[in-house]
N, C-alpha and C positions, 0 to 999 in steps of 0.2 A: 591167400595171395592178394586178394582184393584189399585187405586191410593195409598191406605194405604200401600199395599204390596210393591209398588215401592220405598217407603221410605227406606225399608230395603236393596233394591238393591242399592240405592244411598249410603247407609252406607257402603255396601260391596265394592263398587267402590272407595269410599273415603278412606277406609282402604288400598286398593291396592296402591293408590298414596302415602299415608303416608309411606307404606312399601318401596316404591322406594326412598323416601326422607330420611328415617331413617332405613337403611337396618339391622342394628344390633337389634334394638328394635322390628322391625316388620319382621324379617326374615322368620317367619312361615306364614305370612299373604298370600303371593302370592301362596304358595303351597296348601293352603286350600281354595283359592278363588273359584275354580271351584265347590268344594263340597258345599261351602256356597251358591253359585248361585242355585245349585240343591235344597238345603234346602228351600230357598226362593220360588222357583218354586213350591215345594211340598205344602208349606203353602198357596200359591195363589190358587192352584188347589183345595185344601181342602175347602177353604173359598168360592170358586165359585161353587163347585159341591156337597159338602156333603149334605145329606138329611136334616139336620137341620143347623140353623145358628150357626156359631162358632165365638168366640172372639179371636183376635190376641194374647192377653195376655195369654189365656189358651193354645194356640198352642205353644207359645214361652216357657212357663213353661214346657210343655210336652217335647219339644225338649231339653231343658237344663237337665231335669231329665234323659232323654234317653242317652244323651251324657256322662254325668258324671257316669251314672250307668254302662256303658261299662267298666269302669276302674277296679273296684273290688266291693266286697260286701259291703264295708263300706264307699266308697266315694259316695256322693249324693248332689243334689241341695236341699236346705232347703227353703221352702216357708216362708214368713214373719210370718205367724201364727205358724208354726213349730219352728221357731227361738224363739218366745216368750215362747212357752211351754218348749223348751229345756233349756232356762235360768232358768225357775222355777224349773225344775227337777234337774239341776246341783246345784242350790243354796240349794236345799233340803227343801224348804218351799214355800207355795203358799196360796192364798185365796181360801178357800173351806169349805166343811162340814164334812170332815173326814171319808169318806167311802172307804173301799177296795172292789173292784168290779171285777167280771169276767163275760164274756159273753160266756157261754158254747155252745150256739147255736144262730143263727141270731135272733136278736130282743129280746132275753131273757137276761136281765141284773140282775144278782144275787148278793146280798150282801153277802160277805164272812165274813166281820167283820166291826163294827164301831170302829174307833180308840179311845182309852181312852181319856176322858175329852174333846171331840170334840162336836160340835153341834149335830151330828147324835147320838152319844153315850148318851148325856144328854136327847135327845128327846125320846129315847126308840126304835130306829130302831134296828132290830134283825138280826143275821146271818140267812140266808135262805130266807129273804124277797126278793121279786121280784119287781123291780122298773118298774112301768107301765108308768108314766108320769113325766116329769120335766118341771115345769112352764107351765103346760097344754099341752106340746108337747109329743105325743106318742113315746115311746122308740122303738116300734116294727120295725120301718124302719130305725133305726139308727145304725151306726157303734159304737164300744166301745169308740173310741176317741171323737166322736161327743157328746156322753152322758157325758163324763168326762169334756169336755169343757163347757157344760151347767151348770154343778155342780160347777165348779170353777168360780171365779169372784172377784169383788172388796170386800175387807173386810168391814163388816158392812151391806152389801146388802143382802136381803133375797131371798131364792129360795124355791119354793113349790115342794115337792116330794111326789108323790102318789105311795103307795106300795100295793102289794098283799101278804097276809100272811095266812098260814094254822094254825088254832088254834090247839095247841097240845092236848087239852082235848077233844074237840068236833069233830075235824077233818074237821070242816067247813072252807071254804075260806072267809076271810074278807079283805076288802080294808080300808086303812087308808091314810090320807093326813097329811104331816108334813110341817110346815113352819120353815125353818132353816136359821138362820142368819149366813152368812159366817164369819169365823175367820181365822187368820193366822195359817195354818196347818204345823206342823213340823212332818213329818212321822217318826215313830219309825223304826230304821234300825238295832238296836242292841238289842238282847234278850239274857239274861243270867240267869243261875241258877246253884246251887251247886248240883252235882250228888253224888253218893256214893263214899266212901273212899277218901273224900276231893278232888275230881276231879272236877274242874270248867268246865263249858260248856258255850261257847259264840257263838251265831249264828249271822252272819253279812250278811244282805240282799244285801247291795251294798256299794260302796265307794262314798258317797255324801259329801256335805259341812260340815256336823256335825258328820260324822261317827266316826272319831278318838276321839273326845271329849266324845262321848257316850261309845266307846270301852274302853277308859282308865278309865272312871268312873265305868264301869262294872268290870274291873279287880281289881280296888281298893276295891270294895264291896266284891268280891270273896276272895281277899287277907285277908280282915278283918274276913272273915268266916273260915279262916284256909286253903285256897287252897294250895295244894301241887303239883298239876299237872293241865294241861289245855288242853281242846279240843276246837279248833277253827273251826267252821263249815262254810265253804265257798261254800257249795253246792248251786246251782242255783243263785250264786252271779255273775251278769253280768259285774262287774267292775264299772267304773265311773272315779273319779278323780285320776290321777296318784299320786299326792302328798299324798293322803290318804293311798294308798297302800304302798308307800315307808315308810311313818311314822309308819304304822303297823309293817312292817318288822324291823324297827329300834328299836322297843321296845324289840326285842329278839336277834338281831344281832348287835354286837358292833365292836370295833377295826378298825373303819374307813374303813370297807370293802364295796365292790361294792354290791349294791342291784339289780340294773338293769342299762342297758345303751341302748341308742337308736342310730340307724345308718340309714342314708338315702342317697339319691343320692347327696345331697348338704352337704358340710362340716358343715354348720350351724345346721344341724339336728343331729349331733353327740353330745350326752350329757350323762354325767355320774351322777348317783344318788347313793350316798354312805351313810353308817350308821354313827352314831356318835362314839366318842371314847368309850363310855360306853353304854350298853343297860340295861334298868331298870329291865328286866326280863331275863337276860342272862342265869341264871341257872335253870329256870323253865322248867321241862319236858313238851313238847308240841306235840300234834297230830293234824294234819290238815286234814279235810275231804273235798274232792273234787269230782266232777262228771262232766258229759258232759255239765252241765249248768254253770260251773265255767269258767269265761272268763276274759280276759284282766287283771285288777288289781288283781283278785284272782290268776291268773296264775303267775303274778309277785311275789306275796308273796310266793306261793307254790314253784316256781322255785328257789328263794333265799334260802328258808329253805332246799330244797333238795340238792342244790349245796354245802352248808356248813354243811350238815348232822346235821342241827340244830334241826330237829324234824322229825317225821315219817309221811308220806303222805299215806292216805288210801282212797279207793273209786274206781273210774274209770277214764279213760282218760279224760282230760279236753277239753274244746271246741276248743282251738287253735286260739284264737283271739289275735295275738301278733303284731298288727300294730298300728301306731300312726297317728291319724287324726288331722289336723289343720282346724279350722273353720275360714273362711274369710268372713267378712261382705260385703254385696253388696249394691249398691245405693238404691235398692227397699226395703231395710230392711230385705231382705232374706239373705241367706248365702250359702257358698260353703264349704262342709266338704270334704276334700281330704286327702288321705293317703300320708304322707311325709316321714315316716321312719318305722322301725320295732324295737320291743323290743328284747333284748338279755339278757339271764340270766347271772349271774357272770362268769360262765364258757364258755360263748359265744354261748349258745344254742338258736337258734331261735325257739320260740314256735308257730310261725304263720303257720297256715295250708293254703295250696293253695287250696281253695275251688273249683277252676275251673280245677284243674289238674286231668287227667285221671289215673295217677299212683296210684295204691291201697296202696302203701307204703307212700304216702304223707299224713300221719295222722296228724302231728303237735301236739300241745298240750303238757301237762305234764303227763307223765306216773307215776302213784302213786307207792310208794315203795311196798305197799301191795294192791293187787287188790281184791276188794270185790264186786262181781256182785250184782246189785240191780236195778230192774226195775224203770225207770224214774218216772212213775206215782205213784208207791208205795213209792218211795223215797220222793216225794213231800208231800204225805199224812203223812208219818212218821215225816218229818221235821216240818210240821204244828203242829202235835200232841205233839212232844217232846218239842217244844219251846212255846207251848200255845199261838200261834199266833192268834188263832181264839177264841174269847170270846164275851160275850154280857153283857148288863146291868143286865140281870137276872142271870148272872153267868153260863149260859148254854154254852156248847161248840158245835161246828158243825165241824165234820171231814168228808171229802168226803167219801161217801159210808158207813158212820156210824162208824164201829169199828176201833180202833187204829191199826196201822200196825207196826209190829216189825221192828226195824232198825238194820240190821246186820252190817252196817258200823260203827255206833255209838257203838254197842256192842263190836265189835272187837277192837276199839280204847280203850274202857274201860278195856278190858282184857289186852291189851299191857301195859297200864299205871299202872294198878294194879300190873302186874308181875314185872314191872320195880321197883316199890316201894318195893316189897317183896325182890327182888334180892339186892337192895341197902342196905336193913336192915340186910342182912346176914353177919355174921362175921365168919372168919375161926376159927375153934376150935384147940387148942393146941394139938399136937401129943404126945403120950406117948413115952418116950425113950425106945428103945429096946436094 
C-alpha cells in the first residue's frame, strides 16, 4: 500500500524539478510543494490506519472536491458520471420513462406527474404513486439521484417499475408493476395559457436547449388568441444556458442594446451580449414574476427588463447567482466547473451575492419593482396549480396538500396589466368654452 502512495510523492518531486526548468509555467508548483507533500502524507496515513480499506481513487476524488469546493458555492469537481448527466440535462433530452419525481423523505420516491405522451403516461402511472422498486432494486435505501439514474438509460431498453397506490374508491393500498420501454424524453419546460382580459401567461421552468423554441411557439399561439399583454413567470427558474436567456430578452428589447455583459480577472472573459436592431414584441406590455428561486438566466432577463424599464418586475428578491462557470474536461472524463467571471446588467449592476460574506447588506440579486410577499412553499403549490403542471392519464390533478393556493403575485400582475389597458384606452374629453 505504501508503494502506491509513493508514486504520488514521485509525481510531486517531478513537478518540483519541472518548476525549476520552466519557472513561468510552473511558478506556483514550488510554493505548494510542501502542502502537496502533506496531502500525500494524509492519504498514506488514511490508507494505512483507517478502520476500513480505502481506494486511492476515492481519496483523490474527495481531495479534488474539497479543494475546488473552497473557492465558492458554484465551483466544483465533476465526476465522470455527473458529467454525463450534466450533458443530458443541458441538452434538454435523455433516454427515460417520463416521470417527474420528488423524495419528500428518505427512501420515499413520489410521482408528481407522468409527462404527456411518455412511456409512464401511456402505461397509466398516476400522480401520488409511490415507487417501491426499480428493476427489482428497493428504493428505500436510495438517494433521489440514484433512482433517477436507474430510470434513465438507453432508448429502446425496458425497465420494470413497481409502485404502491391507494385506491381512491376503496381506500385500499395496491401494488402494481409496469414494464416501461425507455424513449427519448424531451421535458416540457414552457407552459402557457390565456388568462382574463386577453392577458397571456407563460411559465418557464428553466433555460435548456429547446426553451426558446417552445417559448416562441407559446407566444405565437397566444398572439393568435388575441394576446394584448403578457406575464412571464420565472419563479423557481434556476437558469441554464446563457444563450437562451439572452434570446428571450431580445424578443422584447431592440435597438442593439446591451442585454448583459461578463467580466472576469482575464480580459478574455469580458463579453457583451446585445439585442438585435428590432424586437418582435417591442410594444407588448410585460410583467415578469420572480422570487428567491429565480437565478442566473432568470436574473439576466429580469435585470435587462428593469434597467430599460421594459416591463414591471413583481415578487421577491431573486437568488443572486450572477457568476459565470466554465466547464473544463479532464483526462478521466470528469470535469472542473470553475467560476471565471460575473454577470452585469446593462447599467453595470452585479447581481451576484457573496454567500460567504458576513455583511448583512450583501444581499445581491434583483429587487423587484413591486414587492409581493409570498411563502416559498405556497408559491410552489400555486405555480403548480396555475400552470396545470400536475396531471394524469385519468385527468385527475394532484396539488400538494390538496386545495389550490391563491397566488397574490400573479393576481397583482393581472391588476397592473388590466389597469394599464384601461388607462391606455382613456381619451381626454373636449372642454367646453367658457
